[in-house]
C-alpha positions in Angstrom: 8.6 -13.0 -18.0 9.3 -14.9 -14.8 12.4 -14.0 -12.8 13.7 -17.5 -12.8 13.6 -17.6 -16.7 15.5 -14.3 -16.8 18.2 -15.6 -14.5 18.6 -18.8 -16.7 18.8 -16.7 -19.8 21.4 -14.4 -18.2 23.6 -17.3 -17.1 23.3 -18.8 -20.6 24.3 -15.5 -22.2 27.3 -15.2 -19.8 28.4 -18.7 -20.8 28.1 -17.8 -24.5 30.1 -14.7 -24.1 32.8 -16.5 -22.1 33.1 -19.4 -24.6 33.0 -16.8 -27.5 36.0 -15.0 -26.0 37.8 -18.3 -25.6 37.3 -19.1 -29.2 38.4 -15.6 -30.3 41.5 -15.9 -28.2 42.3 -19.4 -29.7 42.6 -17.9 -33.1 42.1 -19.6 -36.5 39.5 -18.6 -39.1 36.9 -21.2 -37.9 37.4 -20.3 -34.3 37.1 -16.6 -35.0 33.8 -17.0 -36.7 32.4 -19.4 -34.0 33.7 -17.0 -31.3 32.2 -14.0 -32.9 28.8 -15.7 -33.3 28.7 -16.9 -29.7 29.7 -13.5 -28.4 27.1 -11.7 -30.4 24.5 -14.3 -29.4 25.3 -13.7 -25.7 25.1 -9.9 -26.1 21.9 -10.3 -28.1 20.4 -12.3 -25.2 21.4 -9.5 -22.8 19.8 -6.9 -25.2 16.6 -9.1 -25.2 16.5 -9.1 -21.4 17.1 -5.4 -21.2 14.3 -4.5 -23.7 12.0 -7.0 -22.0 12.5 -5.4 -18.6 11.9 -1.9 -20.2 8.6 -3.1 -21.7 7.6 -4.7 -18.3 8.5 -1.5 -16.5 6.3 0.7 -18.8 3.2 -1.4 -18.2 1.1 -0.4 -15.3 0.8 -2.8 -12.4 -2.3 -3.3 -10.3 -1.4 -2.8 -6.7 -3.9 -3.9 -4.0 -3.5 -2.0 -0.8 -5.4 -2.4 2.4 -5.7 0.4 4.9 -7.0 0.0 8.4 -7.9 3.1 10.2 -8.7 3.3 13.9 -10.2 6.5 15.2 -9.4 7.7 18.7 -9.7 10.8 20.7 -7.0 12.8 22.4 -8.1 11.7 25.9 -10.1 9.1 27.8 -13.7 8.6 26.7 -16.2 7.8 29.5 -19.9 7.6 29.4 -21.3 10.6 31.2 -24.3 10.4 33.5 -26.7 13.2 32.7 -28.7 14.9 35.4 -31.5 17.4 35.1 -30.2 20.9 35.7 -33.4 21.9 37.6 -34.2 19.0 39.9 -30.9 16.9 39.7 -32.7 13.7 38.7 -30.9 11.2 36.4 -31.9 11.5 32.7 -31.6 8.5 30.4 -30.7 8.3 26.7 -34.4 8.0 25.7 -35.0 11.5 27.1 -32.2 13.2 25.0 -33.0 14.3 21.5 -31.1 16.0 18.7 -32.9 19.2 17.6 -31.5 21.9 15.4 -28.0 20.7 15.7 -28.0 20.7 19.6 -28.9 18.1 22.2 -32.1 18.8 24.1 -32.9 16.8 27.2 -36.4 16.6 28.8 -36.5 15.5 32.5 -39.0 12.7 33.0 -39.6 13.8 36.6 -40.1 17.5 36.5 -40.8 18.0 32.8 -38.1 20.7 32.3 -36.6 21.0 28.8 -33.0 22.2 28.6 -30.3 22.4 26.0 -27.2 20.5 26.7 -23.9 22.4 26.0 -20.6 20.6 25.5 -17.8 22.1 27.5 -14.3 22.3 25.9 -11.9 19.6 26.9 -8.9 21.9 27.5 
């Protein structure tokens, strides 16, 4: 049930209870009956609102969450220029291959094949 409808029903129930108490205070047999009926109707509306909220709370709600994750390292990342360990010539990306879990570079100038080892950052 929409929240605005619940508020309207609650205000109406408060009005019924208030008027019911006024009729009960006024006395007289007809006023007592009308006051009792109005008061009971107001409390009945509050009971309806209470049970409706309990039913709504027991039903699962579909919650849509969006999570944005950005990955970053602990330091600055810079592209590293690779040089041949034998002759010192620059080696490009096309000369580096991944073999058996390690990076292998082949120098296009002297033809030397070497394994590239990553040094710890600390």
